[in-house]
C-alpha positions as CSV (number, residue, x, y, z in Angstrom):
1,M,56.1,50.7,10.9
2,L,58.5,50.0,13.7
3,S,59.6,46.4,14.4
4,R,59.1,44.9,17.8
5,A,62.8,44.9,18.3
6,C,63.0,48.7,17.7
7,M,60.0,49.3,20.0
8,A,61.6,47.2,22.8
9,R,64.8,49.2,22.4
10,L,62.9,52.4,22.9
11,M,60.7,51.2,25.7
12,G,63.7,50.1,27.8
13,N,62.9,49.4,31.4
14,I,60.7,52.4,32.4
15,M,58.2,52.6,35.2
16,L,54.7,52.6,33.8
17,S,51.3,53.8,35.1
18,I,48.3,52.3,33.4
19,Q,44.5,52.2,34.0
20,F,43.3,49.6,31.6
21,E,39.5,50.2,32.0
22,T,40.0,54.0,31.5
23,L,42.1,53.5,28.4
24,Q,39.7,50.9,27.0
25,R,37.1,53.7,26.6
26,I,39.3,55.3,24.0
27,G,40.2,52.1,22.1
28,F,42.9,50.4,24.2
29,T,42.9,46.6,23.7
30,N,44.8,43.5,24.8
31,A,46.8,43.7,21.6
32,F,48.4,47.0,22.8
33,F,48.6,45.8,26.4
34,S,50.7,42.8,25.3
35,Q,53.3,45.1,23.9
36,L,54.0,46.5,27.4
37,A,55.6,43.3,28.6
38,P,59.1,44.8,28.9
39,V,57.7,47.7,31.0
40,Q,57.4,47.7,34.8
41,D,54.5,49.1,36.8
42,G,55.1,52.5,38.4
43,M,54.3,56.2,38.1
44,N,56.9,57.7,35.9
45,A,55.3,57.0,32.5
46,H,51.8,56.9,31.1
47,V,50.1,55.1,28.1
48,M,48.2,57.7,26.1
49,R,46.6,58.1,22.7
50,I,47.4,60.9,20.2
51,I,44.3,62.9,19.4
52,E,45.9,65.9,17.6
53,V,49.2,66.4,15.7
54,H,50.7,69.9,15.4
55,K,54.1,71.0,14.0
56,D,56.1,70.9,17.3
57,R,53.6,69.4,19.8
58,L,51.0,66.7,20.0
59,T,47.8,66.5,22.1
60,L,47.5,63.2,24.0
61,H,44.6,61.7,25.9
62,D,44.6,59.3,28.8
63,G,40.9,58.4,28.8
64,E,40.1,61.3,31.2
65,R,41.7,64.4,29.9
66,P,43.9,65.8,27.1
67,C,47.4,67.2,27.6
68,S,50.2,68.6,25.5
69,A,53.5,66.8,24.8
70,R,56.6,66.8,22.7
71,V,58.4,63.9,21.1
72,L,61.8,62.8,22.3
73,P,64.5,63.5,19.7
74,R,65.8,60.0,19.7
75,L,62.3,58.7,18.9
76,L,61.9,61.2,16.1
77,S,65.1,60.0,14.6
78,L,64.1,56.4,14.8
79,L,60.7,57.1,13.2
80,E,62.3,59.0,10.4
81,E,64.7,56.1,9.7
82,N,61.6,53.9,9.3
83,D,59.7,56.4,7.1
84,Y,57.0,56.8,9.8
85,S,55.5,59.8,11.5
86,L,53.2,59.8,14.5
87,A,49.5,60.1,13.7
88,V,46.2,60.7,15.3
89,G,45.2,57.3,16.9
90,D,48.7,56.1,17.7
91,W,49.3,54.8,21.2
92,V,52.4,56.1,22.9
93,V,54.2,56.1,26.2
94,A,54.9,59.5,27.6
95,E,57.0,60.5,30.6
96,N,57.2,63.6,32.8
97,N,60.7,65.0,33.2
98,V,62.1,66.8,36.3
99,L,60.4,70.1,35.1
100,D,57.1,68.2,34.8
101,E,57.2,68.5,31.0
102,L,55.6,65.6,29.2
103,W,57.7,63.9,26.5
104,I,56.7,61.0,24.2
105,T,59.4,58.4,24.7
106,S,58.1,55.5,22.7
107,K,55.2,54.3,20.6
108,L,53.3,51.0,20.3
109,S,53.0,49.2,17.0
110,P,49.6,50.1,15.5
111,V,47.0,47.5,14.4
112,N,46.7,49.5,11.2
113,H,48.0,52.7,9.8
114,L,46.5,54.9,7.1
115,S,49.0,57.0,5.1
116,R,49.5,58.4,1.6
117,R,52.4,59.5,-0.6
118,S,52.9,63.3,-1.0
119,F,54.1,64.9,-4.2
120,D,57.7,64.7,-3.1
121,G,57.4,60.9,-2.5
122,R,57.4,61.1,1.3
123,R,54.8,59.2,3.3
124,Q,52.2,61.3,5.1
125,S,50.6,59.7,8.1
126,V,46.8,60.2,8.3
127,A,45.6,58.1,11.2
128,S,46.4,54.8,13.1
129,N,44.4,52.1,14.9
130,I,41.1,52.8,13.1
131,D,38.2,50.4,12.8
132,T,36.0,52.2,10.4
133,A,36.5,55.0,7.8
134,L,33.4,57.1,7.0
135,L,33.8,58.3,3.4
136,V,31.6,61.3,3.1
137,M,30.6,62.5,-0.4
138,G,28.0,64.9,-1.6
139,L,25.5,63.9,-4.3
140,D,25.7,67.4,-5.8
141,H,28.7,68.6,-7.9
142,D,31.1,66.7,-5.5
143,F,29.7,63.3,-6.7
144,N,32.6,61.3,-8.3
145,L,32.6,57.5,-8.2
146,R,36.1,57.2,-9.4
147,R,37.4,59.3,-6.5
148,L,35.3,57.3,-4.1
149,E,36.8,54.1,-5.4
150,R,40.3,55.5,-4.8
151,Y,39.4,56.4,-1.2
152,I,37.9,52.9,-0.7
153,A,41.1,51.3,-2.0
154,L,43.2,53.4,0.3
155,V,41.4,52.5,3.5
156,A,40.8,48.9,2.5
157,A,44.5,48.4,1.9
158,A,45.1,49.6,5.5
159,D,42.6,46.9,6.7
160,I,40.0,49.5,7.7
161,T,36.3,49.0,7.0
162,P,35.0,51.7,4.6
163,V,31.4,53.0,5.0
164,V,30.1,55.4,2.3
165,V,28.0,58.3,3.6
166,L,26.2,60.2,0.8
167,T,25.0,63.7,1.7
168,K,23.1,66.6,0.1
169,A,20.4,64.3,-1.4
170,D,18.0,67.2,-0.8
171,T,19.9,69.5,-3.1
172,V,19.6,67.3,-6.3
173,T,16.7,65.8,-8.3
174,N,18.5,62.5,-9.2
175,A,19.6,61.4,-5.7
176,G,18.0,58.0,-6.0
177,E,19.7,57.4,-9.3
178,C,23.2,58.4,-7.9
179,I,22.7,56.1,-4.9
180,Q,21.8,53.2,-7.1
181,Q,24.8,53.9,-9.3
182,T,27.0,53.8,-6.2
183,M,25.6,50.5,-5.0
184,Q,26.1,48.9,-8.4
185,R,29.6,50.3,-8.8
186,L,30.7,49.0,-5.4
187,N,28.9,45.7,-6.1
188,H,27.1,46.0,-2.7
189,R,30.4,45.2,-0.9
190,Y,30.2,48.1,1.6
191,P,27.5,49.9,3.6
192,I,26.1,53.0,1.8
193,L,24.2,55.4,4.0
194,P,22.3,58.4,2.8
195,S,22.3,61.4,5.2
196,T,20.4,64.7,4.8
197,P,18.7,67.1,7.3
198,W,15.5,65.1,6.7
199,I,16.9,61.6,6.0
200,S,19.5,61.1,8.6
201,L,17.9,58.3,10.7
202,P,19.6,55.3,8.9
203,F,23.0,56.9,9.4
204,N,22.4,57.8,13.0
205,N,21.1,54.4,13.8
206,W,24.2,52.8,12.2
207,R,26.6,55.2,13.9
208,H,25.2,54.5,17.4
209,G,24.8,50.8,16.9
210,S,27.9,49.9,14.9
211,T,30.6,52.3,16.0
212,A,30.0,52.8,19.7
213,G,33.4,52.5,21.4
214,K,35.2,51.9,18.1
215,P,37.6,54.4,16.5
216,C,36.4,56.0,13.3
217,V,38.0,58.4,10.8
218,Y,36.2,60.7,8.5
């Protein structure tokens, strides 16, 4: 994660265009707004959120529409020095150059960041600025409590609230037993929601009531 000093060095004194209410619909908060103190108002740069990561391009969203952008080489170098890569959910500042190409020039420090280590020891970014992780597991042959506990530990370590969604209860005869085992194993610490084509109401009610306007990762 980049320090505020590094971020300030990248932000410089650019001219910024920001529509707070529009960005708020996709998760922008005062915590991110406060990081823009060194930036002046203007129309040369825009605060946007990453919604897709590809090999050489990223898709950003400004609360109204998506657009494609590339990362400025100096930002890539600084991120690599800090063992960090941009992820879905990150907030960034992007600028249009004289050719009207959109370039990501800086990033805002995330509230949280979910990552994992690859086989070669490198850190792989998964997502940033997430409130809730929906951990989906089938009650059929995919059912594995040890694996579920590993996923819970991963997201909890990133200060993300885990919610367990158990699917395919209609395909097995011991669904109730498996659900009870899950509740006991997790010691009732996290929500556990069953979801099947016929028993989806609890999950749908929770989703619309608890995650409206809040970033989730599956």
